[in-house]
C-alpha positions in Angstrom: 54.6 4.6 109.1 53.4 6.1 106.2 50.0 7.9 106.0 49.2 8.5 102.2 47.6 6.4 99.2 49.1 6.9 95.9 46.5 6.0 93.2 48.1 5.4 89.4 45.4 5.1 86.9 47.0 6.0 83.5 50.6 5.5 81.8 53.5 6.5 84.1 57.1 5.6 85.2 57.4 5.4 89.0 60.9 5.4 89.9 62.9 6.3 93.1 65.1 9.3 93.8 66.7 11.0 96.6 64.3 9.4 99.3 61.5 10.3 96.6 58.9 8.6 94.9 59.0 9.7 91.5 55.6 9.2 89.3 56.2 10.7 85.8 52.8 10.9 83.5 51.8 12.7 80.3 50.3 15.5 82.6 54.1 16.0 84.4 56.3 14.5 87.4 55.3 14.7 91.2 57.4 13.3 94.1 56.4 11.9 97.0 58.4 11.3 100.1 59.0 7.6 100.5 58.0 7.8 104.4 54.7 9.2 103.7 53.1 6.6 101.6 51.1 3.5 102.6 49.8 2.1 99.9 50.5 2.7 96.2 47.8 1.2 93.9 48.4 0.9 90.4 45.3 0.5 88.7 46.8 0.7 85.1 48.6 -2.1 82.9 50.3 0.6 81.4 52.6 1.5 84.3 56.4 0.9 84.5 57.7 0.6 87.8 61.5 0.4 88.8 62.8 -2.3 91.0 64.7 0.6 93.3 61.2 1.9 93.8 59.5 -1.2 94.6 62.7 -1.9 96.7 62.3 1.5 98.6 58.5 1.1 99.1 59.2 -2.2 100.5 61.7 -1.3 102.8 59.9 1.4 104.3 56.8 -0.9 104.9 54.7 0.5 102.1 52.3 -2.0 99.9 52.3 -1.9 96.2 49.2 -3.3 95.0 48.7 -3.8 91.3 45.3 -4.4 89.7 44.7 -6.8 86.6 42.9 -6.6 83.4 39.3 -6.4 85.3 40.1 -3.6 87.7 40.6 -5.8 90.3 43.6 -6.2 92.9 45.5 -9.0 92.0 48.9 -9.1 93.7 50.7 -7.0 96.6 54.2 -6.7 97.5 55.6 -8.9 100.3 58.6 -8.2 102.2 60.6 -11.0 103.4 61.8 -9.6 106.4 60.1 -7.1 108.9 62.6 -5.1 111.3 60.4 -6.6 114.1 60.5 -10.3 113.7 62.6 -12.5 115.5 62.1 -16.2 115.2 60.7 -15.8 119.2 57.9 -14.1 118.0 57.4 -16.6 115.3 57.3 -19.3 117.7 55.0 -17.5 119.8 52.7 -17.2 117.2 52.8 -21.1 116.0 51.9 -21.4 119.7 49.0 -19.6 120.4 46.2 -20.7 122.7 43.3 -22.3 121.4 41.3 -20.5 123.9 42.5 -17.3 123.3 42.1 -17.9 119.5 38.3 -18.7 119.9 37.5 -15.8 122.4 39.2 -13.2 120.0 37.3 -14.7 117.0 33.9 -14.6 118.6 34.8 -10.9 119.6 35.6 -10.1 116.2 32.3 -11.7 114.7 30.1 -9.9 117.6 31.5 -6.9 116.4 31.3 -7.4 113.1 27.2 -8.4 113.4 27.3 -5.4 115.6 28.6 -3.2 112.9 25.9 -4.8 110.5 23.1 -3.9 112.6 24.2 -0.4 112.8 24.8 0.0 109.2 21.1 -1.2 108.6 19.9 1.2 111.4 21.6 4.2 110.0 19.9 2.9 106.4 16.2 3.0 108.1 16.0 -1.0 107.5 14.3 -3.2 110.1 17.0 -5.5 111.4 15.3 -7.7 114.0 16.6 -10.7 112.4 20.2 -9.6 112.8 19.7 -8.8 116.2 17.8 -12.3 117.1 21.0 -14.2 115.2 23.7 -12.4 117.5 21.7 -13.7 120.8 22.7 -17.0 119.2 26.4 -16.4 119.3 28.3 -19.0 120.9 32.3 -19.4 121.7 34.0 -19.5 118.8 31.0 -19.0 116.5 30.6 -22.8 116.2 27.2 -22.6 115.0 28.4 -20.1 112.0 25.9 -17.1 112.9 28.7 -14.9 110.9 27.3 -17.0 107.7 23.7 -16.5 108.5 23.8 -13.1 109.3 25.7 -12.3 106.0 23.0 -14.0 104.3 20.4 -12.0 105.5 22.0 -8.7 105.6 23.3 -8.3 102.2 19.8 -9.1 100.6 18.9 -6.2 103.5 21.0 -3.6 102.5 20.8 -4.1 98.8 18.1 -5.7 97.4 16.3 -9.3 97.8 18.0 -10.6 94.8 21.7 -9.4 95.4 24.1 -12.8 95.6 27.9 -12.2 96.7 30.2 -13.5 94.6 28.5 -12.5 91.6 29.8 -10.3 88.4 28.2 -7.1 89.0 29.5 -3.5 89.7 28.1 -4.0 93.3 30.3 -6.8 94.2 33.4 -5.9 92.2 33.3 -2.6 94.3 33.1 -4.6 97.8 35.9 -6.8 96.4 38.2 -3.9 95.9 37.2 -2.2 99.3 38.0 -5.5 100.9 40.9 -5.9 99.4 42.2 -2.3 99.9 41.2 -3.0 103.8 43.1 -6.4 104.0 46.1 -5.3 102.4 46.0 -2.6 105.1 45.6 -4.6 107.8 48.5 -7.0 106.6 51.0 -4.1 106.5 50.2 -3.4 110.5 50.5 -7.5 111.2 54.0 -7.1 109.4 54.8 -3.7 110.9 54.2 -6.1 114.4 56.8 -8.7 113.4 54.0 -11.7 112.9 53.3 -13.7 109.6 50.2 -13.0 107.6 49.7 -16.8 106.9 48.8 -18.2 110.5 45.2 -16.9 111.4 42.9 -17.8 114.1 40.0 -19.0 112.3 40.9 -18.9 108.5 43.3 -21.5 107.6 43.7 -22.0 103.9 46.9 -23.4 102.5 46.1 -20.9 99.7 45.7 -18.2 101.5 49.0 -15.9 102.3 46.5 -13.5 104.3 44.6 -15.9 106.7 45.6 -13.7 109.8 44.9 -10.1 107.9 41.0 -12.2 106.8 40.7 -12.6 110.7 41.2 -9.0 112.0 39.6 -7.4 109.2 36.0 -8.5 109.6 34.8 -6.1 112.0 35.9 -3.2 109.6 34.1 -4.9 106.4 30.8 -2.8 107.3 32.3 0.2 106.6 32.9 -0.7 102.9 29.0 -1.7 102.9 28.1 1.6 104.3 29.7 3.4 101.7 29.0 1.4 98.7 25.1 1.2 99.6 25.4 5.0 99.6 26.7 5.6 96.1 25.0 5.2 92.6 27.1 3.8 90.3 26.9 1.2 87.0 30.9 0.1 86.8 33.8 0.1 88.6 35.2 3.6 87.2 38.3 5.2 88.9 36.2 7.6 91.0 34.7 4.6 92.8 37.9 3.4 93.2 39.2 6.6 94.5 36.2 6.6 96.8 37.2 3.0 98.2 40.8 3.8 98.6 40.2 6.8 100.8 38.1 4.9 103.0 41.4 4.6 105.0 40.4 8.2 106.3 36.7 7.3 107.4 36.1 9.0 110.6 34.2 6.6 112.9 34.6 5.6 117.0 37.1 2.8 117.8 36.7 2.1 121.7 35.0 4.8 121.8 37.6 7.4 120.8 36.8 9.6 117.3 39.3 8.1 114.7 39.9 7.4 111.0 39.9 3.9 109.8 44.5 3.5 108.9 44.8 4.6 112.5 42.0 2.5 113.8 43.7 -0.6 112.0 47.2 0.2 113.7 45.5 0.1 116.9 43.4 -3.0 116.6 46.1 -5.4 114.9 48.3 -4.2 117.5 46.0 -4.8 120.5 44.7 -8.1 119.3 48.2 -9.6 118.5 49.3 -8.9 122.0 46.3 -10.7 123.6 47.3 -13.3 121.3 50.7 -13.3 122.7 50.0 -12.9 126.2 51.2 -9.2 126.5 47.7 -8.4 127.6 44.5 -10.2 129.6 41.9 -8.4 127.5 41.1 -7.0 124.2 38.4 -4.8 123.8 37.0 -4.1 119.9 34.2 -1.9 119.5 33.6 0.2 116.1 31.0 2.5 115.9 29.7 4.5 113.1 28.9 8.4 114.1 25.1 9.7 112.7 26.6 12.0 110.8 29.0 10.6 108.1 31.4 13.1 106.9 30.0 14.5 103.5 33.8 13.7 101.3 33.1 10.1 102.7 29.2 9.4 101.8 28.1 11.4 99.3 25.4 9.7 97.7 27.1 9.7 93.9 30.7 9.3 92.6 
């Protein structure tokens, strides 16, 4: 599995030669081993990518993400076949037990709200209202505490007038970060041989990544935490670099210090194995450390 994130921001030709991704720009030529690459993010409309490069990256399990004119990720490559996928595994996914799906969804939302509380606490924000809502969480989140908490949380972390899904720099950064996170989660789902379309809570017919949208929930507040510590007026290349580099963000997952990209590998495997009756329990514990690395949260980008 690769670990590098390659970001293309200027006019470039991206090709493939001798197991290397070759990137030619006006500044010179770079070669990166295909096996090292996890994500290629193309943020310019002036890049040319050869079919050989796309085929090699897809075969290795790497994601290629393209941005639109507004700078937001607009599409990504999705391989037809996973080397680990077979008909029996897909049937197992279709037959996942509803009770287990509800249990897992509850654990995901519980940890997401716990993380939102952690973000507020580390920022010195009073969050009794979030703790009260967490105590009301029921199996399957049938009363939708997730949405209630989100409404309160975002106005706490940003400001009282903040509204999600508006067209402003903060929302643009959040959406960008969430897209990178979702792509990394989807990659792990495919690597385990499962389909991204079949979720445990999200079931939109127009969403090819329902399962990824479910499993990413506990990690969303990492994006929020980073964005809340930055000062920017637009979604610049530096902001995008910072968001992509959050895949290397250090924190604790299930009481072990790790980085985000490695935690996602373990998290997805734990969740799908629980749903597929390969393990009896699943633990989801995400904890931000008190000391945040300077290169991750630097106050300005």
